[in-house]
PDB file of N, H, CA, C and O in Angstrom:
ATOM      1  N   UNK A   1     -10.947 -10.477 -31.423  1.00  0.00           N
ATOM      2  CA  UNK A   1     -10.507 -10.462 -29.614  1.00  0.00           C
ATOM      3  C   UNK A   1      -9.348 -11.667 -29.599  1.00  0.00           C
ATOM      4  O   UNK A   1      -8.221 -11.380 -29.194  1.00  0.00           O
ATOM      5  N   UNK A   2      -9.613 -12.840 -29.990  1.00  0.00           N
ATOM      6  H   UNK A   2     -10.528 -13.073 -30.319  1.00  0.00           H
ATOM      7  CA  UNK A   2      -9.053 -14.289 -30.095  1.00  0.00           C
ATOM      8  C   UNK A   2      -7.443 -13.938 -30.843  1.00  0.00           C
ATOM      9  O   UNK A   2      -6.301 -14.235 -30.494  1.00  0.00           O
ATOM     10  N   UNK A   3      -8.021 -13.125 -32.085  1.00  0.00           N
ATOM     11  H   UNK A   3      -8.949 -12.884 -32.369  1.00  0.00           H
ATOM     12  CA  UNK A   3      -6.777 -13.199 -32.997  1.00  0.00           C
ATOM     13  C   UNK A   3      -5.586 -12.350 -32.160  1.00  0.00           C
ATOM     14  O   UNK A   3      -4.372 -12.551 -32.138  1.00  0.00           O
ATOM     15  N   UNK A   4      -6.471 -11.224 -31.412  1.00  0.00           N
ATOM     16  H   UNK A   4      -7.458 -11.059 -31.430  1.00  0.00           H
ATOM     17  CA  UNK A   4      -5.206 -10.425 -31.116  1.00  0.00           C
ATOM     18  C   UNK A   4      -4.613 -11.174 -29.757  1.00  0.00           C
ATOM     19  O   UNK A   4      -3.605 -10.558 -29.412  1.00  0.00           O
ATOM     20  N   UNK A   5      -4.845 -12.124 -28.994  1.00  0.00           N
ATOM     21  H   UNK A   5      -5.664 -12.624 -29.274  1.00  0.00           H
ATOM     22  CA  UNK A   5      -4.369 -13.054 -27.925  1.00  0.00           C
ATOM     23  C   UNK A   5      -3.349 -13.718 -28.557  1.00  0.00           C
ATOM     24  O   UNK A   5      -2.226 -13.790 -28.059  1.00  0.00           O
ATOM     25  N   UNK A   6      -3.722 -14.348 -29.906  1.00  0.00           N
ATOM     26  H   UNK A   6      -4.635 -14.289 -30.311  1.00  0.00           H
ATOM     27  CA  UNK A   6      -2.749 -15.290 -30.089  1.00  0.00           C
ATOM     28  C   UNK A   6      -1.963 -14.422 -30.830  1.00  0.00           C
ATOM     29  O   UNK A   6      -0.967 -15.142 -30.913  1.00  0.00           O
ATOM     30  N   UNK A   7      -1.672 -13.434 -31.418  1.00  0.00           N
ATOM     31  H   UNK A   7      -2.480 -12.850 -31.350  1.00  0.00           H
ATOM     32  CA  UNK A   7      -0.562 -12.999 -31.563  1.00  0.00           C
ATOM     33  C   UNK A   7       0.471 -12.316 -30.630  1.00  0.00           C
ATOM     34  O   UNK A   7       1.694 -12.291 -30.769  1.00  0.00           O
ATOM     35  N   UNK A   8      -0.477 -11.630 -29.402  1.00  0.00           N
ATOM     36  H   UNK A   8      -1.470 -11.651 -29.289  1.00  0.00           H
ATOM     37  CA  UNK A   8       0.321 -11.384 -28.404  1.00  0.00           C
ATOM     38  C   UNK A   8       1.183 -12.868 -27.675  1.00  0.00           C
ATOM     39  O   UNK A   8       2.351 -12.841 -27.285  1.00  0.00           O
ATOM     40  N   UNK A   9       0.305 -14.042 -27.629  1.00  0.00           N
ATOM     41  H   UNK A   9      -0.643 -14.064 -27.946  1.00  0.00           H
ATOM     42  CA  UNK A   9       0.955 -15.023 -27.447  1.00  0.00           C
ATOM     43  C   UNK A   9       2.425 -15.572 -27.876  1.00  0.00           C
ATOM     44  O   UNK A   9       3.415 -15.850 -27.198  1.00  0.00           O
ATOM     45  N   UNK A  10       2.093 -15.630 -29.698  1.00  0.00           N
ATOM     46  H   UNK A  10       1.289 -15.404 -30.248  1.00  0.00           H
ATOM     47  CA  UNK A  10       3.354 -15.707 -30.067  1.00  0.00           C
ATOM     48  C   UNK A  10       4.316 -14.538 -30.056  1.00  0.00           C
ATOM     49  O   UNK A  10       5.525 -14.755 -30.135  1.00  0.00           O
ATOM     50  N   UNK A  11       3.908 -13.492 -29.977  1.00  0.00           N
ATOM     51  H   UNK A  11       2.926 -13.316 -29.913  1.00  0.00           H
ATOM     52  CA  UNK A  11       4.959 -12.290 -29.616  1.00  0.00           C
ATOM     53  C   UNK A  11       6.140 -13.044 -28.542  1.00  0.00           C
ATOM     54  O   UNK A  11       7.320 -13.365 -28.686  1.00  0.00           O
ATOM     55  N   UNK A  12       5.007 -13.151 -27.239  1.00  0.00           N
ATOM     56  H   UNK A  12       4.048 -12.891 -27.121  1.00  0.00           H
ATOM     57  CA  UNK A  12       5.741 -13.740 -25.734  1.00  0.00           C
ATOM     58  C   UNK A  12       6.689 -14.544 -26.015  1.00  0.00           C
ATOM     59  O   UNK A  12       7.861 -14.473 -25.647  1.00  0.00           O
ATOM     60  N   UNK A  13       5.979 -15.651 -26.953  1.00  0.00           N
ATOM     61  H   UNK A  13       5.026 -15.708 -27.252  1.00  0.00           H
ATOM     62  CA  UNK A  13       6.995 -17.102 -27.332  1.00  0.00           C
ATOM     63  C   UNK A  13       8.217 -16.938 -27.976  1.00  0.00           C
ATOM     64  O   UNK A  13       9.095 -17.789 -27.835  1.00  0.00           O
ATOM     65  N   UNK A  14       8.408 -15.798 -28.770  1.00  0.00           N
ATOM     66  H   UNK A  14       7.695 -15.106 -28.885  1.00  0.00           H
ATOM     67  CA  UNK A  14       9.336 -15.555 -29.584  1.00  0.00           C
ATOM     68  C   UNK A  14      10.461 -14.804 -28.544  1.00  0.00           C
ATOM     69  O   UNK A  14      11.651 -15.109 -28.609  1.00  0.00           O
ATOM     70  N   UNK A  15      10.005 -13.893 -27.677  1.00  0.00           N
ATOM     71  H   UNK A  15       9.037 -13.646 -27.624  1.00  0.00           H
ATOM     72  CA  UNK A  15      10.661 -13.227 -26.953  1.00  0.00           C
ATOM     73  C   UNK A  15      11.362 -14.107 -25.995  1.00  0.00           C
ATOM     74  O   UNK A  15      12.508 -13.964 -25.570  1.00  0.00           O
ATOM     75  N   UNK A  16      10.471 -15.081 -25.703  1.00  0.00           N
ATOM     76  H   UNK A  16       9.539 -15.198 -26.048  1.00  0.00           H
ATOM     77  CA  UNK A  16      11.149 -15.832 -24.269  1.00  0.00           C
ATOM     78  C   UNK A  16      11.669 -16.800 -25.232  1.00  0.00           C
ATOM     79  O   UNK A  16      12.590 -17.222 -24.532  1.00  0.00           O
ATOM     80  N   UNK A  17      11.774 -17.543 -26.446  1.00  0.00           N
ATOM     81  H   UNK A  17      11.026 -17.200 -27.015  1.00  0.00           H
ATOM     82  CA  UNK A  17      12.753 -18.084 -27.098  1.00  0.00           C
ATOM     83  C   UNK A  17      14.205 -17.366 -27.411  1.00  0.00           C
ATOM     84  O   UNK A  17      15.255 -17.998 -27.528  1.00  0.00           O
ATOM     85  N   UNK A  18      14.097 -16.124 -27.510  1.00  0.00           N
ATOM     86  H   UNK A  18      13.245 -15.610 -27.415  1.00  0.00           H
ATOM     87  CA  UNK A  18      15.402 -15.566 -27.797  1.00  0.00           C
ATOM     88  C   UNK A  18      16.081 -15.451 -26.791  1.00  0.00           C
ATOM     89  O   UNK A  18      17.304 -15.595 -26.804  1.00  0.00           O
ATOM     90  N   UNK A  19      15.105 -15.052 -25.306  1.00  0.00           N
ATOM     91  H   UNK A  19      14.112 -14.935 -25.296  1.00  0.00           H
ATOM     92  CA  UNK A  19      16.129 -14.822 -24.051  1.00  0.00           C
ATOM     93  C   UNK A  19      16.306 -16.050 -23.229  1.00  0.00           C
ATOM     94  O   UNK A  19      16.650 -16.131 -22.050  1.00  0.00           O
ATOM     95  N   UNK A  20      15.979 -17.072 -24.149  1.00  0.00           N
ATOM     96  H   UNK A  20      15.700 -17.007 -25.107  1.00  0.00           H
ATOM     97  CA  UNK A  20      16.107 -18.110 -23.071  1.00  0.00           C
ATOM     98  C   UNK A  20      17.300 -18.679 -22.452  1.00  0.00           C
ATOM     99  O   UNK A  20      17.323 -19.417 -21.467  1.00  0.00           O
ATOM    100  N   UNK A  21      18.390 -18.210 -23.210  1.00  0.00           N
ATOM    101  H   UNK A  21      18.371 -17.611 -24.010  1.00  0.00           H
ATOM    102  CA  UNK A  21      19.950 -18.563 -22.994  1.00  0.00           C
ATOM    103  C   UNK A  21      20.430 -17.408 -21.604  1.00  0.00           C
ATOM    104  O   UNK A  21      21.493 -17.569 -21.006  1.00  0.00           O
ATOM    105  N   UNK A  22      19.806 -16.688 -21.383  1.00  0.00           N
ATOM    106  H   UNK A  22      18.942 -16.557 -21.869  1.00  0.00           H
ATOM    107  CA  UNK A  22      20.049 -15.715 -20.388  1.00  0.00           C
ATOM    108  C   UNK A  22      18.997 -16.230 -19.221  1.00  0.00           C
ATOM    109  O   UNK A  22      19.399 -16.651 -18.137  1.00  0.00           O
ATOM    110  N   UNK A  23      17.751 -16.154 -19.538  1.00  0.00           N
ATOM    111  H   UNK A  23      17.424 -15.812 -20.419  1.00  0.00           H
ATOM    112  CA  UNK A  23      16.543 -16.594 -18.403  1.00  0.00           C
ATOM    113  C   UNK A  23      17.351 -17.793 -17.650  1.00  0.00           C
ATOM    114  O   UNK A  23      17.485 -17.769 -16.427  1.00  0.00           O
ATOM    115  N   UNK A  24      17.899 -18.881 -18.483  1.00  0.00           N
ATOM    116  H   UNK A  24      17.790 -18.901 -19.477  1.00  0.00           H
ATOM    117  CA  UNK A  24      18.370 -20.360 -17.913  1.00  0.00           C
ATOM    118  C   UNK A  24      19.463 -19.802 -17.072  1.00  0.00           C
ATOM    119  O   UNK A  24      19.667 -20.470 -16.059  1.00  0.00           O
ATOM    120  N   UNK A  25      20.224 -18.753 -17.222  1.00  0.00           N
ATOM    121  H   UNK A  25      20.058 -18.210 -18.045  1.00  0.00           H
ATOM    122  CA  UNK A  25      21.229 -18.159 -16.140  1.00  0.00           C
ATOM    123  C   UNK A  25      20.880 -17.865 -14.790  1.00  0.00           C
ATOM    124  O   UNK A  25      21.563 -17.985 -13.773  1.00  0.00           O
ATOM    125  N   UNK A  26      19.507 -17.389 -14.964  1.00  0.00           N
ATOM    126  H   UNK A  26      18.953 -17.292 -15.790  1.00  0.00           H
ATOM    127  CA  UNK A  26      18.601 -16.950 -13.720  1.00  0.00           C
ATOM    128  C   UNK A  26      18.087 -18.083 -12.822  1.00  0.00           C
ATOM    129  O   UNK A  26      17.501 -17.740 -11.795  1.00  0.00           O
ATOM    130  N   UNK A  27      18.243 -19.478 -13.099  1.00  0.00           N
ATOM    131  H   UNK A  27      18.718 -19.757 -13.933  1.00  0.00           H
ATOM    132  CA  UNK A  27      17.960 -20.332 -12.470  1.00  0.00           C
ATOM    133  C   UNK A  27      16.532 -20.868 -12.475  1.00  0.00           C
ATOM    134  O   UNK A  27      16.180 -21.651 -11.593  1.00  0.00           O
ATOM    135  N   UNK A  28      15.634 -20.444 -13.511  1.00  0.00           N
ATOM    136  H   UNK A  28      15.920 -19.808 -14.228  1.00  0.00           H
ATOM    137  CA  UNK A  28      14.822 -21.016 -13.417  1.00  0.00           C
ATOM    138  C   UNK A  28      15.156 -22.487 -13.915  1.00  0.00           C
ATOM    139  O   UNK A  28      16.072 -22.849 -14.654  1.00  0.00           O
ATOM    140  N   UNK A  29      13.899 -23.425 -13.148  1.00  0.00           N
ATOM    141  H   UNK A  29      13.155 -23.130 -12.548  1.00  0.00           H
ATOM    142  CA  UNK A  29      13.856 -24.458 -13.578  1.00  0.00           C
ATOM    143  C   UNK A  29      15.062 -25.584 -12.386  1.00  0.00           C
ATOM    144  O   UNK A  29      15.407 -26.765 -12.340  1.00  0.00           O
ATOM    145  N   UNK A  30      15.276 -24.557 -11.752  1.00  0.00           N
ATOM    146  H   UNK A  30      14.995 -23.598 -11.790  1.00  0.00           H
ATOM    147  CA  UNK A  30      16.447 -25.212 -10.887  1.00  0.00           C
ATOM    148  C   UNK A  30      16.169 -24.756  -9.284  1.00  0.00           C
ATOM    149  O   UNK A  30      16.977 -24.823  -8.357  1.00  0.00           O
ATOM    150  N   UNK A  31      14.791 -24.275  -9.246  1.00  0.00           N
ATOM    151  H   UNK A  31      14.135 -24.220  -9.999  1.00  0.00           H
ATOM    152  CA  UNK A  31      14.040 -23.774  -7.671  1.00  0.00           C
ATOM    153  C   UNK A  31      14.251 -24.734  -6.896  1.00  0.00           C
ATOM    154  O   UNK A  31      14.509 -25.867  -7.304  1.00  0.00           O
ATOM    155  N   UNK A  32      14.173 -24.419  -5.699  1.00  0.00           N
ATOM    156  H   UNK A  32      13.964 -23.499  -5.367  1.00  0.00           H
ATOM    157  CA  UNK A  32      13.766 -25.549  -4.333  1.00  0.00           C
ATOM    158  C   UNK A  32      12.532 -25.525  -4.443  1.00  0.00           C
ATOM    159  O   UNK A  32      11.777 -24.553  -4.463  1.00  0.00           O
ATOM    160  N   UNK A  33      12.279 -26.773  -4.526  1.00  0.00           N
ATOM    161  H   UNK A  33      12.892 -27.563  -4.509  1.00  0.00           H
ATOM    162  CA  UNK A  33      10.602 -27.070  -5.010  1.00  0.00           C
ATOM    163  C   UNK A  33      10.536 -28.176  -6.053  1.00  0.00           C
ATOM    164  O   UNK A  33       9.931 -29.237  -5.894  1.00  0.00           O
ATOM    165  N   UNK A  34      11.190 -27.834  -7.089  1.00  0.00           N
ATOM    166  H   UNK A  34      11.681 -26.973  -7.218  1.00  0.00           H
ATOM    167  CA  UNK A  34      11.620 -28.487  -8.342  1.00  0.00           C
ATOM    168  C   UNK A  34      11.967 -30.126  -7.945  1.00  0.00           C
ATOM    169  O   UNK A  34      12.506 -30.361  -6.864  1.00  0.00           O
ATOM    170  N   UNK A  35      11.711 -30.953  -8.643  1.00  0.00           N
ATOM    171  H   UNK A  35      11.273 -30.763  -9.521  1.00  0.00           H
ATOM    172  CA  UNK A  35      11.764 -32.319  -8.563  1.00  0.00           C
ATOM    173  C   UNK A  35      12.453 -32.907  -9.344  1.00  0.00           C
ATOM    174  O   UNK A  35      11.871 -33.093 -10.413  1.00  0.00           O
ATOM    175  N   UNK A  36      13.384 -33.270  -9.303  1.00  0.00           N
ATOM    176  H   UNK A  36      13.858 -33.119  -8.435  1.00  0.00           H
ATOM    177  CA  UNK A  36      14.446 -33.890 -10.466  1.00  0.00           C
ATOM    178  C   UNK A  36      14.935 -35.386  -9.888  1.00  0.00           C
ATOM    179  O   UNK A  36      15.738 -35.486  -8.960  1.00  0.00           O
ATOM    180  N   UNK A  37      14.369 -36.472 -10.534  1.00  0.00           N
ATOM    181  H   UNK A  37      13.717 -36.391 -11.288  1.00  0.00           H
ATOM    182  CA  UNK A  37      14.842 -37.844 -10.660  1.00  0.00           C
ATOM    183  C   UNK A  37      15.770 -38.216 -11.599  1.00  0.00           C
ATOM    184  O   UNK A  37      15.610 -37.837 -12.759  1.00  0.00           O
ATOM    185  N   UNK A  38      16.584 -38.802 -11.338  1.00  0.00           N
ATOM    186  H   UNK A  38      16.713 -39.110 -10.395  1.00  0.00           H
ATOM    187  CA  UNK A  38      17.433 -38.921 -12.078  1.00  0.00           C
ATOM    188  C   UNK A  38      18.259 -40.467 -11.745  1.00  0.00           C
ATOM    189  O   UNK A  38      18.798 -40.783 -10.685  1.00  0.00           O
ATOM    190  N   UNK A  39      18.148 -41.354 -13.121  1.00  0.00           N
ATOM    191  H   UNK A  39      17.709 -41.098 -13.982  1.00  0.00           H
ATOM    192  CA  UNK A  39      18.011 -42.998 -12.949  1.00  0.00           C
ATOM    193  C   UNK A  39      19.368 -43.032 -14.083  1.00  0.00           C
ATOM    194  O   UNK A  39      19.814 -42.053 -14.682  1.00  0.00           O
ATOM    195  N   UNK A  40      19.884 -44.521 -14.178  1.00  0.00           N
ATOM    196  H   UNK A  40      19.522 -45.316 -13.692  1.00  0.00           H
ATOM    197  CA  UNK A  40      20.734 -44.427 -15.241  1.00  0.00           C
ATOM    198  C   UNK A  40      20.284 -44.004 -16.396  1.00  0.00           C
ATOM    199  O   UNK A  40      21.017 -43.310 -17.100  1.00  0.00           O
ATOM    200  N   UNK A  41      19.035 -44.334 -16.793  1.00  0.00           N
ATOM    201  H   UNK A  41      18.439 -44.898 -16.221  1.00  0.00           H
ATOM    202  CA  UNK A  41      18.853 -43.785 -17.925  1.00  0.00           C
ATOM    203  C   UNK A  41      17.123 -43.484 -18.098  1.00  0.00           C
ATOM    204  O   UNK A  41      16.385 -43.884 -18.998  1.00  0.00           O
ATOM    205  N   UNK A  42      16.865 -42.842 -17.189  1.00  0.00           N
ATOM    206  H   UNK A  42      17.465 -42.517 -16.457  1.00  0.00           H
ATOM    207  CA  UNK A  42      15.387 -41.959 -16.934  1.00  0.00           C
ATOM    208  C   UNK A  42      16.154 -40.573 -16.149  1.00  0.00           C
ATOM    209  O   UNK A  42      17.211 -40.623 -15.521  1.00  0.00           O
ATOM    210  N   UNK A  43      15.426 -39.526 -16.347  1.00  0.00           N
ATOM    211  H   UNK A  43      14.567 -39.486 -16.858  1.00  0.00           H
ATOM    212  CA  UNK A  43      15.361 -38.586 -15.925  1.00  0.00           C
ATOM    213  C   UNK A  43      13.821 -38.204 -15.751  1.00  0.00           C
ATOM    214  O   UNK A  43      13.078 -38.481 -16.693  1.00  0.00           O
ATOM    215  N   UNK A  44      13.157 -37.445 -14.351  1.00  0.00           N
ATOM    216  H   UNK A  44      13.760 -37.220 -13.586  1.00  0.00           H
ATOM    217  CA  UNK A  44      11.987 -37.422 -14.078  1.00  0.00           C
ATOM    218  C   UNK A  44      12.180 -36.239 -14.279  1.00  0.00           C
ATOM    219  O   UNK A  44      13.326 -36.069 -14.693  1.00  0.00           O
ATOM    220  N   UNK A  45      11.553 -35.222 -14.179  1.00  0.00           N
ATOM    221  H   UNK A  45      10.621 -35.360 -13.842  1.00  0.00           H
ATOM    222  CA  UNK A  45      11.531 -33.717 -13.961  1.00  0.00           C
ATOM    223  C   UNK A  45      10.232 -32.824 -13.712  1.00  0.00           C
ATOM    224  O   UNK A  45       9.583 -32.634 -14.741  1.00  0.00           O
ATOM    225  N   UNK A  46       9.806 -32.335 -12.745  1.00  0.00           N
ATOM    226  H   UNK A  46      10.334 -32.490 -11.909  1.00  0.00           H
ATOM    227  CA  UNK A  46       8.403 -31.805 -12.430  1.00  0.00           C
ATOM    228  C   UNK A  46       8.807 -30.599 -11.627  1.00  0.00           C
ATOM    229  O   UNK A  46       9.228 -30.620 -10.470  1.00  0.00           O
ATOM    230  N   UNK A  47       8.605 -29.424 -12.477  1.00  0.00           N
ATOM    231  H   UNK A  47       8.264 -29.407 -13.417  1.00  0.00           H
ATOM    232  CA  UNK A  47       9.164 -28.027 -12.008  1.00  0.00           C
ATOM    233  C   UNK A  47       7.895 -27.501 -11.229  1.00  0.00           C
ATOM    234  O   UNK A  47       7.189 -26.615 -11.710  1.00  0.00           O
ATOM    235  N   UNK A  48       7.650 -28.050 -10.080  1.00  0.00           N
ATOM    236  H   UNK A  48       8.223 -28.771  -9.690  1.00  0.00           H
ATOM    237  CA  UNK A  48       6.706 -27.331  -9.341  1.00  0.00           C
ATOM    238  C   UNK A  48       6.718 -25.742  -9.482  1.00  0.00           C
ATOM    239  O   UNK A  48       6.050 -25.031 -10.232  1.00  0.00           O
ATOM    240  N   UNK A  49       7.848 -25.343  -8.368  1.00  0.00           N
ATOM    241  H   UNK A  49       8.391 -25.920  -7.759  1.00  0.00           H
ATOM    242  CA  UNK A  49       8.177 -24.080  -8.040  1.00  0.00           C
ATOM    243  C   UNK A  49       8.304 -22.813  -9.300  1.00  0.00           C
ATOM    244  O   UNK A  49       7.928 -21.643  -9.369  1.00  0.00           O
ATOM    245  N   UNK A  50       8.923 -23.602 -10.066  1.00  0.00           N
ATOM    246  H   UNK A  50       9.228 -24.552 -10.009  1.00  0.00           H
ATOM    247  CA  UNK A  50       9.082 -23.159 -11.159  1.00  0.00           C
ATOM    248  C   UNK A  50       7.981 -22.387 -12.189  1.00  0.00           C
ATOM    249  O   UNK A  50       7.933 -21.294 -12.753  1.00  0.00           O
ATOM    250  N   UNK A  51       7.132 -23.581 -12.105  1.00  0.00           N
ATOM    251  H   UNK A  51       7.171 -24.469 -11.647  1.00  0.00           H
ATOM    252  CA  UNK A  51       5.504 -23.304 -12.870  1.00  0.00           C
ATOM    253  C   UNK A  51       4.725 -22.340 -11.785  1.00  0.00           C
ATOM    254  O   UNK A  51       3.931 -21.571 -12.327  1.00  0.00           O
ATOM    255  N   UNK A  52       4.806 -22.243 -10.356  1.00  0.00           N
ATOM    256  H   UNK A  52       5.450 -22.868  -9.916  1.00  0.00           H
ATOM    257  CA  UNK A  52       4.140 -21.744  -9.784  1.00  0.00           C
ATOM    258  C   UNK A  52       4.456 -20.261  -9.985  1.00  0.00           C
ATOM    259  O   UNK A  52       3.653 -19.332 -10.073  1.00  0.00           O
ATOM    260  N   UNK A  53       5.739 -20.231 -10.037  1.00  0.00           N
ATOM    261  H   UNK A  53       6.391 -20.986  -9.966  1.00  0.00           H
ATOM    262  CA  UNK A  53       6.581 -18.269 -10.147  1.00  0.00           C
ATOM    263  C   UNK A  53       6.258 -17.877 -11.565  1.00  0.00           C
ATOM    264  O   UNK A  53       6.003 -16.696 -11.800  1.00  0.00           O
ATOM    265  N   UNK A  54       6.248 -18.767 -12.522  1.00  0.00           N
ATOM    266  H   UNK A  54       6.455 -19.726 -12.331  1.00  0.00           H
ATOM    267  CA  UNK A  54       5.832 -18.333 -13.927  1.00  0.00           C
ATOM    268  C   UNK A  54       4.190 -17.799 -14.017  1.00  0.00           C
ATOM    269  O   UNK A  54       3.753 -16.802 -14.593  1.00  0.00           O
ATOM    270  N   UNK A  55       3.415 -18.905 -13.183  1.00  0.00           N
ATOM    271  H   UNK A  55       3.770 -19.715 -12.716  1.00  0.00           H
ATOM    272  CA  UNK A  55       1.904 -18.293 -13.193  1.00  0.00           C
ATOM    273  C   UNK A  55       1.634 -17.177 -12.331  1.00  0.00           C
ATOM    274  O   UNK A  55       0.588 -16.552 -12.511  1.00  0.00           O
ATOM    275  N   UNK A  56       2.401 -16.850 -11.449  1.00  0.00           N
ATOM    276  H   UNK A  56       3.250 -17.357 -11.303  1.00  0.00           H
ATOM    277  CA  UNK A  56       2.225 -15.581 -10.618  1.00  0.00           C
ATOM    278  C   UNK A  56       2.616 -14.638 -11.627  1.00  0.00           C
ATOM    279  O   UNK A  56       1.799 -13.752 -11.875  1.00  0.00           O
ATOM    280  N   UNK A  57       3.854 -14.650 -12.349  1.00  0.00           N
ATOM    281  H   UNK A  57       4.518 -15.370 -12.147  1.00  0.00           H
ATOM    282  CA  UNK A  57       4.070 -13.314 -12.873  1.00  0.00           C
ATOM    283  C   UNK A  57       3.445 -13.096 -14.129  1.00  0.00           C
ATOM    284  O   UNK A  57       3.414 -11.995 -14.680  1.00  0.00           O
ATOM    285  N   UNK A  58       2.807 -14.430 -14.713  1.00  0.00           N
ATOM    286  H   UNK A  58       2.832 -15.324 -14.266  1.00  0.00           H
ATOM    287  CA  UNK A  58       1.773 -14.038 -16.211  1.00  0.00           C
ATOM    288  C   UNK A  58       0.697 -13.292 -15.505  1.00  0.00           C
ATOM    289  O   UNK A  58       0.299 -12.158 -15.770  1.00  0.00           O
ATOM    290  N   UNK A  59       0.290 -14.081 -14.582  1.00  0.00           N
ATOM    291  H   UNK A  59       0.614 -15.002 -14.367  1.00  0.00           H
ATOM    292  CA  UNK A  59      -1.135 -13.394 -13.936  1.00  0.00           C
ATOM    293  C   UNK A  59      -1.120 -11.954 -13.296  1.00  0.00           C
ATOM    294  O   UNK A  59      -2.113 -11.259 -13.080  1.00  0.00           O
ATOM    295  N   UNK A  60       0.306 -11.610 -13.013  1.00  0.00           N
ATOM    296  H   UNK A  60       1.113 -12.175 -13.189  1.00  0.00           H
ATOM    297  CA  UNK A  60       0.331  -9.887 -12.717  1.00  0.00           C
ATOM    298  C   UNK A  60       0.638  -9.259 -14.063  1.00  0.00           C
ATOM    299  O   UNK A  60       0.108  -8.157 -14.212  1.00  0.00           O
ATOM    300  N   UNK A  61       1.185  -9.588 -14.824  1.00  0.00           N
ATOM    301  H   UNK A  61       1.615 -10.483 -14.702  1.00  0.00           H
ATOM    302  CA  UNK A  61       0.978  -9.078 -16.274  1.00  0.00           C
ATOM    303  C   UNK A  61      -0.222  -9.000 -16.681  1.00  0.00           C
ATOM    304  O   UNK A  61      -0.796  -7.911 -16.689  1.00  0.00           O
ATOM    305  N   UNK A  62      -0.817 -10.119 -17.088  1.00  0.00           N
ATOM    306  H   UNK A  62      -0.350 -11.003 -17.081  1.00  0.00           H
ATOM    307  CA  UNK A  62      -2.370  -9.910 -17.663  1.00  0.00           C
ATOM    308  C   UNK A  62      -3.197  -9.198 -17.043  1.00  0.00           C
ATOM    309  O   UNK A  62      -4.196  -8.763 -17.615  1.00  0.00           O
ATOM    310  N   UNK A  63      -2.871  -8.887 -15.457  1.00  0.00           N
ATOM    311  H   UNK A  63      -2.059  -9.240 -14.993  1.00  0.00           H
ATOM    312  CA  UNK A  63      -4.242  -8.550 -14.785  1.00  0.00           C
ATOM    313  C   UNK A  63      -3.465  -6.533 -15.278  1.00  0.00           C
ATOM    314  O   UNK A  63      -4.077  -5.516 -15.603  1.00  0.00           O
ATOM    315  N   UNK A  64      -2.372  -6.723 -15.144  1.00  0.00           N
ATOM    316  H   UNK A  64      -1.874  -7.549 -14.880  1.00  0.00           H
ATOM    317  CA  UNK A  64      -1.892  -5.127 -15.567  1.00  0.00           C
ATOM    318  C   UNK A  64      -2.442  -4.783 -16.871  1.00  0.00           C
ATOM    319  O   UNK A  64      -2.957  -3.680 -17.050  1.00  0.00           O
ATOM    320  N   UNK A  65      -2.361  -5.703 -17.842  1.00  0.00           N
ATOM    321  H   UNK A  65      -1.943  -6.600 -17.696  1.00  0.00           H
ATOM    322  CA  UNK A  65      -2.708  -5.200 -19.312  1.00  0.00           C
ATOM    323  C   UNK A  65      -4.538  -4.863 -19.521  1.00  0.00           C
ATOM    324  O   UNK A  65      -5.144  -4.148 -20.320  1.00  0.00           O
ATOM    325  N   UNK A  66      -5.040  -5.839 -18.285  1.00  0.00           N
ATOM    326  H   UNK A  66      -4.548  -6.419 -17.636  1.00  0.00           H
ATOM    327  CA  UNK A  66      -6.377  -5.943 -18.600  1.00  0.00           C
ATOM    328  C   UNK A  66      -6.911  -4.705 -18.020  1.00  0.00           C
ATOM    329  O   UNK A  66      -8.046  -4.462 -18.430  1.00  0.00           O
ATOM    330  N   UNK A  67      -6.316  -3.628 -16.977  1.00  0.00           N
ATOM    331  H   UNK A  67      -5.394  -3.826 -16.643  1.00  0.00           H
ATOM    332  CA  UNK A  67      -6.474  -2.487 -16.636  1.00  0.00           C
ATOM    333  C   UNK A  67      -7.063  -1.517 -17.268  1.00  0.00           C
ATOM    334  O   UNK A  67      -7.130  -0.399 -16.757  1.00  0.00           O
TER     335      UNK A  67
END
């Protein structure tokens, strides 16, 4: 059971890695609610909205797979 989930997670990570150039054009990581603080030699990034959106999408996908 855990081995199956690890394989699925690996496949998902590979797919996201391959699709990352196109996914970044969608604006993920630059949504309203994401916090970015830039100083001279310091950048703080907290993707709150992106994290919530990804969590909801993954929850729906896993819920559909579990049915």
